[in-house]
C-alpha positions in Angstrom: -50.0 35.5 -12.2 -48.8 34.3 -15.6 -47.3 31.0 -16.8 -43.9 32.5 -15.9 -45.0 32.8 -12.2 -44.8 36.7 -12.3 -47.0 38.8 -10.1 -46.8 42.6 -10.0 -46.8 43.8 -6.5 -46.4 47.5 -7.0 -45.8 49.9 -9.8 -45.5 53.6 -10.6 -45.1 55.2 -14.1 -43.5 58.6 -14.4 -42.8 60.8 -17.4 -39.4 59.6 -17.7 -39.0 56.3 -15.8 -41.0 53.7 -14.0 -40.6 51.3 -11.0 -42.0 47.8 -10.7 -42.0 45.6 -7.6 -42.5 42.0 -9.0 -42.5 38.6 -7.6 -41.0 36.0 -9.7 -38.8 32.9 -9.7 -37.9 33.5 -13.5 -35.4 36.5 -13.1 -33.6 35.5 -16.3 -36.8 35.4 -18.4 -38.1 38.6 -17.0 -34.9 40.4 -17.5 -34.9 39.3 -21.2 -38.4 40.4 -21.6 -37.8 43.9 -20.1 -34.7 44.4 -22.3 -36.8 43.4 -25.4 -39.5 45.8 -24.4 -37.1 48.6 -23.7 -35.3 48.0 -27.0 -38.5 48.2 -29.0 -39.7 51.3 -27.4 -36.4 53.1 -27.9 -36.3 52.0 -31.6 -39.8 53.1 -32.1 -39.2 56.5 -30.5 -36.0 57.0 -32.6 -38.0 56.3 -35.8 -40.8 58.8 -34.6 -38.3 61.4 -33.8 -36.0 60.8 -36.7 -33.1 60.4 -34.4 -30.8 57.8 -32.7 -29.6 57.2 -29.3 -32.7 57.0 -27.1 -31.9 54.4 -24.6 -33.8 53.0 -21.6 -31.2 52.3 -19.1 -30.6 51.5 -15.4 -32.6 48.3 -15.4 -31.8 46.3 -12.3 -33.2 43.6 -10.4 -32.9 42.8 -6.7 -34.0 40.0 -4.4 -36.0 41.4 -1.5 -34.3 39.9 1.7 -36.7 40.8 4.3 -40.2 42.1 5.2 -38.7 45.5 6.0 -37.0 45.7 2.6 -40.3 44.7 0.8 -42.5 47.4 2.5 -39.9 50.1 2.3 -39.6 49.3 -1.4 -43.4 49.5 -1.8 -43.4 52.9 0.0 -40.5 54.2 -2.2 -42.4 53.1 -5.3 -45.6 54.9 -4.2 -43.6 57.9 -3.0 -41.7 58.4 -6.3 -44.0 60.9 -7.9 -43.7 63.3 -4.8 -39.8 62.6 -4.7 -39.7 63.9 -8.4 -42.0 66.9 -7.7 -44.9 65.8 -9.9 -47.5 65.8 -7.0 -47.7 66.8 -3.3 -49.3 63.4 -2.3 -48.8 59.8 -3.7 -52.7 59.8 -3.8 -52.6 62.5 -6.5 -50.6 60.3 -8.9 -53.0 58.1 -10.8 -50.4 56.1 -12.6 -49.5 54.1 -9.5 -50.6 50.9 -7.5 -51.0 53.1 -4.4 -54.6 53.1 -5.6 -54.8 49.3 -5.4 -53.6 49.3 -1.8 -55.9 52.2 -0.8 -58.9 50.3 -2.3 -57.7 46.8 -0.8 -56.2 47.7 2.5 -57.4 51.2 3.3 -55.8 54.6 4.2 -55.0 53.5 7.8 -53.0 50.5 6.6 -51.1 52.7 4.1 -50.5 55.3 6.8 -49.1 52.6 9.2 -46.9 51.2 6.5 -45.6 54.7 5.9 -44.7 55.1 9.5 -43.3 51.6 10.1 -41.3 51.3 6.9 -39.8 54.8 6.3 -38.1 55.5 2.9 -35.1 57.5 4.4 -32.0 57.0 2.4 -33.6 54.4 0.3 -31.3 53.0 -2.3 -28.0 53.5 -0.3 -26.3 50.1 0.3 -29.0 48.2 -1.7 -27.4 44.9 -1.2 -27.0 45.5 2.5 -30.7 46.4 3.2 -31.5 43.5 5.5 -33.0 45.4 8.4 
């Protein structure tokens, strides 16, 4: 927890993107910080590669309206390296919070979460995800 009331709940970093599940009441502050970080990284990469035009895009934030949406989002984040053909199992990807949950909750809890909160068609009708 920080002074801004931000808590990282889940994360994954892939070669060309990342996902974060963050708890905060300071959406505006967090949005500004992420835009600054993205802008600075893009600028640095442009300088290093002697080019212009690298952009981090598709930043979005969403309120999580239900327990089902929360745990489905958690699973989506942890499954992302498999979805993008980086690994066969989420446990093989080291740049992920799945290992926090494995250590803290155990494999059975994770397996139960996968079964109960499946990731089918995740992302479609984002704003209507209230099941």
